[in-house]
N, C-alpha and C positions, 0 to 999 in steps of 0.2 A: 381386662384385656388391653394391651398397649396398642394405641392407634398407629397405623402406618403413616410415616411421613410422606408427603407428596414427592413424587420423583422429580418433577420439573415445575416450571412456572406456568404462565398462561397457556391454555390449550386452544388450538385453532379449530375451525369447523371440521377439518379432516381428522381430528384426533391427535395431531402431532403438536407438541409444545413449541413455544418460541423462546423459551429461556430455561436454563438449567438451575436457576436460582443462585448461581455463584456470582461474585462481584466481577465486574468487567476487567479489572486489573488490580494488582496488589498495592501499587504506589502510583502517585501522580505521574512520575517519570515513565513508568511502564505504560500507563494509559496514553500519555501524550506521544510516546514513541510509537505505540501501536497505531494511533490515529494518523500520525505523520506518514508512516509506511503505507497505510491503506490509501491515504490521499495521494501520495506521490505515485504509487502504482496505478491508481485510478486515472490520474491526469496523464500519465505516460501512455496508457493504453486507451485513452479517450476516443480515438478514432477507430478503434477495432470493436465492432459490435458483437463479436464472438469471443471476447475475452471478459471473463467475469472476475472482479476483484471484490473481496469482502474480508470480514474478520469478526471474531466474537459472535459467530453465527452457528447455530446448531447444524451439524452435518449428520444426517441419518444414513446408515449404511446397511440396514437389514429391513426389507419391506415388511410392514405389519408389526414391527417391534419398536415401539416408541421409546424404549429404554436404551436402544443401541445408537448412541450418538456421541459426537465429539465436537468440541468448539475450538477450532484453531484461532490463534491470535490474529494471524494474517494468512490469507489463502488466495491463490490465483488458479483459475480453471480456464484452459483454452478450449476452443471449439464448443463453447457453451454460450447460449444467448445472453446478452447483457440486459438484465432488467432487475428490479427490486424483488427480493424474495423474503418470505417469512422464515424460511429455513431451506436447507439444501438436501434433497433426497437423491442419492446416487442412482437409484433405479429409474427415476424420472429424467434426470439429466443425462444418464447413459454413461457416467464416469464419475470419478472423484476428483479432488484437486490435483493440479500438476505441481504446485509449489506450496509448501507450508513453512511459515516462520513462527517459531514459538519464542516468547520473551520470558526467560526463566527467572523465577523468583523463589522465595523461601517455601511457598506453598505448592509450587509446581515442579521443583527440581527433580524429585523422584519420578513423578508422572511423566515428565518430558523425556526421560531417558529409559523408561520401562514400558508403562502401559501405552502411552501415545506412540512411542517408538515402534512397538510391535504392531499396533493398530495401523499406523501409516505404512509400515513395511509389508505386513502380511495380509491385511484385509483391504485397505484402501489402495495400497500399492502406489503411494505418492512418489513420483519420480525423484523429487528433490525436497530435502528436509533440512532446514536451518534452525539452529538454536543460538540465542544470544542472551547473555547474562550482562546487563548494562553495567553493573558495579563489580563484576568479577568475583562475586561472593560464593557462587555455587558450581560454576563450570570452570574447568581448566583444560584447554584454553577457554576463555569466556565466549568466544565466537567459534562455532563449529558448523560444518556443512556436510551433508551426506547425499550420495547419489545412489539410486537403486540400480544395482548391477546383478543380473541373473537372480532376481528375487531377494537380494540382501543389500543392506546399506553399506556402502564403502565410503570412507572418509575422503572428502575433497582436500586437495592440497592448495595452499596459498600461493599466489603469484603476485608479487609486488604488494603484499599486504592485503590482498583481496581474494575472495572466493568467487569463482565464475559460475553463474547460473546459465546453463545452456538453454533452459526453457524460457527464461525471461529475456535472454539476450543482454543481460546486465551483469555487473559485478557488484558484490556486496562488501562493504568495508566498515569495520568498527572505528568510529571517529570519536574519541573520548568516550562519553557515556551513550553515544547515539550509534545507530546503524544506518549507514547511508547507501544509496544506490548510485552506482557509477555507470554511465553510458559510454562504452568504448567507441561508439560511432561519432559522438560529439567531443569526446575527450574531457567531459565534465560530469559533475554529479547531477543526477536528476533533481531538478529544483523542488524544494519543499513548497507546499502550497502558499505559505506566507511569503517565500522568496519570489514565487511566480506572481503573486498579487503585487508585491512591491515593485517588481520589474515592470509590470504592466502600468502601474501608476507612474513610474518614472518615465516610461515611453510616452504616456499620455501627457505628462507635464512638459516633456521636451517638445512634443508636437504642438501643444498650446503656445509655448514660447516662440516656436518657429512661426506660427501663424501671426502672433502679435508683432514679431519683427518684420514679417512680410507685409503686414498691413501698414506698419509704420513707414516702411520703405516706400510703399505705394503712395502713401499720403505725402511723403517728402517729394517724390517724383512729380506727383500731380501739382504740388505747390510750386515747384521749380518751373514746370511747364506753364502754369498760369502766369507766373512772374515774367517768363520769357515772352509770352503772348502780349502781356501788358506793355512791355518795353517796345516790342515791335510795333504795336498799335500806336504808341506815343511817338515813335520815331517817324 
């Protein structure tokens, strides 16, 4: 008798797994891009305690059935408390994701346009669904966006080379092999976490140099004042 393969990875105390046993990403670039998008969105919505950003997390959509799950590369859910989760259960949260981004690869190209498409459209009813093929090998065009209209996905139209996410309040643009988030309110790309850290370090260094110069100027003024007092006292 052939043994059944396990359906998923580690099981939590409530009986729901935390892994589907599949790799996080097909290539280093897919993994780094997924991480960068999750970090940028997390930082962008950092002040909003009711916006949950995640990715590569099992989303269960049928209560009691631990086989009914999907793992979006990147997801954002609004009006959902922000805290760490082992998995995402739609019946617990009261809703599914509002935005999903899938990074298409050789192993996901069919699933992203068939199984996941129907699941996001018909079951989870995800309002906005984006697909990005970093190398342009499997999707034409390599960046696509869809908005749920009367229960069916309709393709978004590009404006200025970007697709607008009404839910995020941001625009998405393919920049070489990367997918970047553009904030129309600031007129700039949402910083990558590495860019944000570099900018903070630059500001800190500028502040340190300002203090050094200010202290040097204070020392110079004190020295001049002491010299003036000495001359007056000698006169």
